[in-house]
C-alpha positions, 0 to 999 in steps of 0.5 A: 839383458846380456847379463841376464842371458849369461846367468841363464846360460850358465845356470841352466846350460842354455845357449843364448837363444834359449836364455832369451826365450826363457826371459821372454816366457817369464816376461809374458807370464809376469806381464812385464817387459823383457828388460824388466824380467832381465832386471828382476833376474839380475837383482835376485841373483845380486840379492838386492830384492826379495822378489824372485819369480817362481821360475827362477827361485831354484836357479837364483839359489844355485847361482848364489851358492855356486863356488 
């Protein structure tokens, strides 16, 4: 979960609380646990899954293409 919060904090400019809040929001919309939402984000950034929640498509692209 720490890694996912870090991705959100860096990619969106959030503080840790804002990053956690987004994880909670996405988890609720996707009907998964917060841990599962965090894993989805990490897997998407690492490119180990084809599934990316719509809320994170742009973020994942930005993180993957960052120098």
